C-alpha positions as YAML, in Angstrom:
chain: A
units: angstrom
residues:
- id: 1
  name: MET
  ca: [-26.34, 5.33, -24.27]
- id: 2
  name: SER
  ca: [-29.10, 3.85, -22.16]
- id: 3
  name: ASP
  ca: [-28.53, 2.43, -18.49]
- id: 4
  name: LYS
  ca: [-30.77, -0.46, -18.94]
- id: 5
  name: PRO
  ca: [-29.49, -3.98, -19.20]
- id: 6
  name: ARG
  ca: [-29.46, -5.23, -22.71]
- id: 7
  name: VAL
  ca: [-31.26, -8.42, -21.88]
- id: 8
  name: PRO
  ca: [-34.29, -8.71, -19.52]
- id: 9
  name: MET
  ca: [-33.83, -9.13, -15.83]
- id: 10
  name: VAL
  ca: [-35.38, -12.18, -14.57]
- id: 11
  name: THR
  ca: [-37.70, -11.32, -11.48]
- id: 12
  name: PRO
  ca: [-36.90, -13.74, -8.73]
- id: 13
  name: GLY
  ca: [-39.92, -15.82, -7.73]
- id: 14
  name: THR
  ca: [-41.76, -15.48, -11.12]
- id: 15
  name: GLN
  ca: [-40.57, -18.77, -12.64]
- id: 16
  name: PRO
  ca: [-41.10, -21.83, -10.64]
- id: 17
  name: GLU
  ca: [-38.62, -24.01, -12.54]
- id: 18
  name: LEU
  ca: [-35.89, -21.59, -11.19]
- id: 19
  name: ALA
  ca: [-36.97, -21.74, -7.46]
- id: 20
  name: LYS
  ca: [-34.13, -24.19, -6.53]
- id: 21
  name: LEU
  ca: [-31.53, -22.31, -8.35]
- id: 22
  name: GLU
  ca: [-32.65, -18.87, -6.89]
- id: 23
  name: GLU
  ca: [-32.68, -20.51, -3.41]
- id: 24
  name: ARG
  ca: [-29.12, -21.67, -3.84]
- id: 25
  name: ILE
  ca: [-28.07, -18.24, -5.05]
- id: 26
  name: LYS
  ca: [-29.58, -16.69, -2.09]
- id: 27
  name: GLY
  ca: [-28.00, -19.06, 0.29]
- id: 28
  name: ALA
  ca: [-24.62, -18.31, -1.23]
- id: 29
  name: ARG
  ca: [-25.02, -14.58, -1.72]
- id: 30
  name: GLY
  ca: [-27.72, -13.47, 0.51]
- id: 31
  name: ARG
  ca: [-29.73, -12.12, -2.30]
- id: 32
  name: ILE
  ca: [-30.40, -12.27, -5.95]
- id: 33
  name: SER
  ca: [-28.25, -9.39, -7.31]
- id: 34
  name: PRO
  ca: [-28.94, -7.62, -10.73]
- id: 35
  name: LEU
  ca: [-25.97, -9.68, -12.10]
- id: 36
  name: TYR
  ca: [-27.81, -12.96, -11.22]
- id: 37
  name: THR
  ca: [-31.22, -11.72, -12.61]
- id: 38
  name: VAL
  ca: [-29.65, -11.43, -15.89]
- id: 39
  name: LEU
  ca: [-27.74, -14.81, -15.51]
- id: 40
  name: LEU
  ca: [-31.11, -16.49, -14.66]
- id: 41
  name: ASN
  ca: [-32.02, -16.15, -18.37]
- id: 42
  name: SER
  ca: [-29.90, -19.15, -18.75]
- id: 43
  name: PRO
  ca: [-30.16, -21.35, -15.81]
- id: 44
  name: ALA
  ca: [-27.26, -23.59, -16.76]
- id: 45
  name: VAL
  ca: [-24.99, -20.76, -17.13]
- id: 46
  name: ALA
  ca: [-26.31, -19.21, -13.73]
- id: 47
  name: SER
  ca: [-25.82, -22.31, -11.96]
- id: 48
  name: GLY
  ca: [-22.18, -22.81, -13.19]
- id: 49
  name: TRP
  ca: [-21.46, -19.23, -12.49]
- id: 50
  name: GLU
  ca: [-22.82, -19.38, -8.94]
- id: 51
  name: GLN
  ca: [-20.84, -22.58, -8.20]
- id: 52
  name: LEU
  ca: [-17.61, -21.11, -9.57]
- id: 53
  name: MET
  ca: [-17.88, -17.81, -8.00]
- id: 54
  name: THR
  ca: [-18.91, -19.37, -4.59]
- id: 55
  name: ALA
  ca: [-15.82, -21.50, -4.72]
- id: 56
  name: ILE
  ca: [-13.68, -18.49, -5.49]
- id: 57
  name: ARG
  ca: [-15.28, -16.28, -2.83]
- id: 58
  name: GLN
  ca: [-15.76, -18.67, -0.04]
- id: 59
  name: LYS
  ca: [-13.70, -21.93, -0.43]
- id: 60
  name: THR
  ca: [-10.23, -20.69, -1.29]
- id: 61
  name: SER
  ca: [-7.13, -20.18, 0.75]
- id: 62
  name: VAL
  ca: [-6.76, -16.69, -0.63]
- id: 63
  name: PRO
  ca: [-7.03, -14.12, 2.31]
- id: 64
  name: PRO
  ca: [-10.23, -12.11, 1.83]
- id: 65
  name: ALA
  ca: [-8.30, -8.76, 1.90]
- id: 66
  name: LEU
  ca: [-6.09, -9.99, -0.97]
- id: 67
  name: ARG
  ca: [-9.06, -11.38, -2.83]
- id: 68
  name: GLU
  ca: [-10.86, -8.15, -2.63]
- id: 69
  name: LEU
  ca: [-7.78, -6.18, -3.58]
- id: 70
  name: VAL
  ca: [-7.56, -8.04, -6.98]
- id: 71
  name: ILE
  ca: [-11.34, -7.77, -7.49]
- id: 72
  name: LEU
  ca: [-11.26, -4.14, -7.09]
- id: 73
  name: ARG
  ca: [-8.15, -3.63, -9.24]
- id: 74
  name: ILE
  ca: [-9.70, -5.72, -12.10]
- id: 75
  name: ALA
  ca: [-12.77, -3.67, -11.92]
- id: 76
  name: VAL
  ca: [-10.67, -0.51, -12.30]
- id: 77
  name: LEU
  ca: [-8.61, -1.83, -15.05]
- id: 78
  name: ASN
  ca: [-11.68, -3.05, -17.04]
- id: 79
  name: GLY
  ca: [-13.77, 0.06, -16.36]
- id: 80
  name: ALA
  ca: [-16.53, -2.10, -14.49]
- id: 81
  name: ASP
  ca: [-17.88, 0.52, -12.01]
- id: 82
  name: TYR
  ca: [-20.83, -1.76, -11.08]
- id: 83
  name: GLU
  ca: [-18.36, -4.51, -10.00]
- id: 84
  name: PHE
  ca: [-16.01, -2.07, -8.13]
- id: 85
  name: ASN
  ca: [-18.97, -0.52, -6.16]
- id: 86
  name: ALA
  ca: [-20.35, -3.95, -5.40]
- id: 87
  name: HIS
  ca: [-17.16, -4.99, -3.84]
- id: 88
  name: VAL
  ca: [-16.26, -1.97, -1.77]
- id: 89
  name: PRO
  ca: [-18.38, -3.27, 1.24]
- id: 90
  name: HIS
  ca: [-16.76, -6.61, 0.93]
- id: 91
  name: ALA
  ca: [-13.32, -5.03, 0.77]
- id: 92
  name: LEU
  ca: [-14.00, -3.09, 3.96]
- id: 93
  name: ALA
  ca: [-15.50, -6.11, 5.64]
- id: 94
  name: ALA
  ca: [-12.22, -8.06, 4.75]
- id: 95
  name: GLY
  ca: [-10.17, -5.41, 6.50]
- id: 96
  name: MET
  ca: [-9.17, -3.05, 3.64]
- id: 97
  name: THR
  ca: [-9.19, 0.60, 4.56]
- id: 98
  name: GLN
  ca: [-11.12, 3.26, 2.64]
- id: 99
  name: ASP
  ca: [-7.63, 4.71, 1.66]
- id: 100
  name: ALA
  ca: [-6.32, 1.49, 0.27]
- id: 101
  name: ILE
  ca: [-9.58, 1.15, -1.77]
- id: 102
  name: ASP
  ca: [-9.05, 4.63, -3.16]
- id: 103
  name: ARG
  ca: [-5.29, 3.87, -3.90]
- id: 104
  name: VAL
  ca: [-6.31, 0.83, -6.10]
- id: 105
  name: ARG
  ca: [-7.97, 3.31, -8.53]
- id: 106
  name: VAL
  ca: [-4.72, 4.83, -9.66]
- id: 107
  name: THR
  ca: [-2.62, 3.90, -12.46]
- id: 108
  name: GLU
  ca: [0.64, 2.80, -10.44]
- id: 109
  name: PRO
  ca: [-0.91, 1.89, -6.92]
- id: 110
  name: LYS
  ca: [1.32, 2.85, -4.11]
- id: 111
  name: GLY
  ca: [1.46, 2.47, -0.28]
- id: 112
  name: PHE
  ca: [0.80, -1.17, -0.26]
- id: 113
  name: SER
  ca: [2.87, -3.95, 1.29]
- id: 114
  name: SER
  ca: [5.54, -5.79, -0.59]
- id: 115
  name: LEU
  ca: [3.10, -8.88, -0.92]
- id: 116
  name: GLU
  ca: [0.10, -6.57, -2.00]
- id: 117
  name: THR
  ca: [2.31, -4.79, -4.54]
- id: 118
  name: THR
  ca: [3.48, -8.24, -6.09]
- id: 119
  name: VAL
  ca: [-0.30, -9.44, -6.09]
- id: 120
  name: LEU
  ca: [-1.29, -6.12, -7.70]
- id: 121
  name: ARG
  ca: [1.53, -6.53, -10.35]
- id: 122
  name: TYR
  ca: [0.38, -10.09, -10.96]
- id: 123
  name: CYS
  ca: [-3.22, -9.05, -11.39]
- id: 124
  name: ASP
  ca: [-2.41, -6.25, -13.60]
- id: 125
  name: ALA
  ca: [-0.33, -8.45, -15.77]
- id: 126
  name: MET
  ca: [-2.89, -11.12, -16.16]
- id: 127
  name: THR
  ca: [-5.59, -8.48, -16.85]
- id: 128
  name: ARG
  ca: [-3.64, -6.13, -19.23]
- id: 129
  name: GLU
  ca: [-1.05, -8.39, -21.12]
- id: 130
  name: LEU
  ca: [-2.58, -11.86, -20.22]
- id: 131
  name: ARG
  ca: [1.04, -13.12, -20.03]
- id: 132
  name: LEU
  ca: [3.24, -13.11, -16.94]
- id: 133
  name: GLU
  ca: [7.10, -12.72, -16.72]
- id: 134
  name: ASP
  ca: [8.68, -15.71, -15.16]
- id: 135
  name: SER
  ca: [10.20, -13.51, -12.55]
- id: 136
  name: LEU
  ca: [6.73, -12.12, -11.33]
- id: 137
  name: PHE
  ca: [5.32, -15.61, -11.21]
- id: 138
  name: GLU
  ca: [8.39, -16.82, -9.26]
- id: 139
  name: SER
  ca: [8.03, -13.99, -6.85]
- id: 140
  name: LEU
  ca: [4.58, -15.11, -5.80]
- id: 141
  name: GLN
  ca: [5.20, -18.73, -6.11]
- id: 142
  name: SER
  ca: [8.24, -18.41, -3.62]
- id: 143
  name: ARG
  ca: [5.43, -17.33, -0.93]
- id: 144
  name: PHE
  ca: [2.71, -19.76, -1.76]
- id: 145
  name: ASP
  ca: [2.15, -23.31, -2.29]
- id: 146
  name: ALA
  ca: [0.63, -24.68, -5.69]
- id: 147
  name: LYS
  ca: [-2.87, -24.74, -4.25]
- id: 148
  name: THR
  ca: [-2.81, -21.05, -3.20]
- id: 149
  name: MET
  ca: [-1.23, -19.93, -6.71]
- id: 150
  name: VAL
  ca: [-4.03, -21.80, -8.58]
- id: 151
  name: GLU
  ca: [-6.60, -20.29, -6.38]
- id: 152
  name: ARG
  ca: [-5.04, -16.84, -6.52]
- id: 153
  name: THR
  ca: [-4.76, -17.15, -10.48]
- id: 154
  name: ALA
  ca: [-8.33, -18.56, -10.76]
- id: 155
  name: THR
  ca: [-9.57, -15.62, -8.70]
- id: 156
  name: ILE
  ca: [-8.15, -13.02, -10.96]
- id: 157
  name: ALA
  ca: [-9.26, -14.78, -14.08]
- id: 158
  name: SER
  ca: [-12.73, -15.39, -12.59]
- id: 159
  name: TYR
  ca: [-13.12, -11.81, -11.82]
- id: 160
  name: HIS
  ca: [-11.83, -10.85, -15.30]
- id: 161
  name: MET
  ca: [-14.69, -12.81, -16.71]
- id: 162
  name: VAL
  ca: [-17.19, -10.70, -14.70]
- id: 163
  name: SER
  ca: [-16.15, -7.34, -15.92]
- id: 164
  name: PRO
  ca: [-16.80, -7.84, -19.71]
- id: 165
  name: PHE
  ca: [-20.09, -9.58, -18.90]
- id: 166
  name: LEU
  ca: [-21.40, -6.71, -16.74]
- id: 167
  name: ILE
  ca: [-20.12, -4.09, -19.28]
- id: 168
  name: ALA
  ca: [-21.35, -6.02, -22.34]
- id: 169
  name: LEU
  ca: [-24.95, -6.45, -21.00]
- id: 170
  name: ARG
  ca: [-24.94, -3.08, -19.09]
- id: 171
  name: ILE
  ca: [-25.68, -4.60, -15.74]
- id: 172
  name: GLN
  ca: [-25.70, -1.75, -13.09]
...
């Protein structure tokens, strides 16, 4: 199997009509990653993706360490190595330890706080079964307001969208 992306990567700065979008991506992300060089094949999708993922990563009440915990977990569950490796620096910057990052990789992660364990169970259920038991939902709902529940659920759903995209198009 080839490691090359299945669609061409758009080299930033080569298409003047993409200049504003590329600047917005750089402003939000600090660079144009391989993911975005593929997304730039569809400016409308790249633009919407950037807006959604910037909101998820930078404009929600989800604590950064819990956000990165679920992003890493989704990458593990979906076998998205690029996604996992891309988020390790973010997880470390958010306060996760290397030990916690390593523990996310196991089938049944142990050694996390009660809240982290519940968040991981929520993430696993959304990713594996797509359906949540009422008791699991209620265990998080009792700790967070509606805004945070929506944002936490949107974070998991959004990053679950990222994994299949990366894998299907072989973005590394």
